[in-house]
C-alpha positions in Angstrom: -5.4 5.2 10.3 -5.2 1.7 11.8 -6.5 -0.2 8.7 -4.0 1.1 6.2 -1.0 -1.0 7.2 -3.0 -4.3 7.0 -4.7 -3.3 3.7 -1.3 -2.3 2.2 0.2 -5.7 3.1 -2.9 -7.5 1.8 -2.9 -5.6 -1.5 0.8 -6.4 -1.9 0.1 -10.1 -1.3 -2.8 -10.1 -3.7 -0.5 -8.7 -6.4 2.5 -10.8 -5.4 4.6 -7.8 -4.8 7.4 -7.5 -2.3 7.9 -4.4 -0.2 10.7 -3.5 -2.6 8.4 -3.8 -5.6 5.9 -1.4 -4.0 8.6 0.9 -2.9 9.9 1.2 -6.5 6.5 2.0 -7.8 5.8 4.6 -5.2 9.3 6.1 -5.4 10.4 5.5 -1.8 12.7 3.0 0.0 11.6 -0.4 1.0 12.3 0.6 4.6 9.6 3.3 4.2 7.1 0.7 3.1 8.1 -1.6 6.0 7.7 1.3 8.4 4.3 2.2 7.1 3.1 -1.4 7.1 4.3 -1.8 10.7 2.0 1.1 11.7 4.6 3.9 11.6 3.5 7.4 10.9 3.0 8.6 7.3 1.4 11.5 5.6 -2.1 11.5 4.1 -0.4 12.4 0.8 1.8 9.3 1.0 -1.2 7.1 1.8 -2.9 8.5 -1.3 0.1 7.9 -3.4 0.3 4.3 -2.3 -3.4 3.8 -2.9 -3.0 5.3 -6.4 -0.3 2.8 -7.2 -2.6 -0.1 -6.1 -5.5 1.3 -8.1 -3.3 1.5 -11.2 -2.5 -2.2 -10.7 -6.3 -3.0 -10.4 -6.7 -3.2 -6.6 -8.7 -0.9 -4.4 -7.7 -0.5 -0.8 -9.9 0.9 1.9 -11.0 0.5 5.5 -13.2 -2.5 4.5 -10.2 -4.3 3.0 -9.1 -4.8 -0.6 -11.0 -5.6 -3.7 -10.3 -5.8 -7.4 -11.4 -2.8 -9.5 -14.2 -3.6 -11.8 
């Protein structure tokens, strides 16, 4: 899923979160977030978990980019 790393970084930027901030919310290490955002492999479940964290913060991520939840 080539769009996910860029969308993840963009959503973090939108929220003003560091990789460590996201990692704490997801329950992984910041290195895991860096690996994912660098295009490293991850599971579908982990991508859903990250997307859920962003949705809870009011941001939707998808293949078309990021957007605020209405």
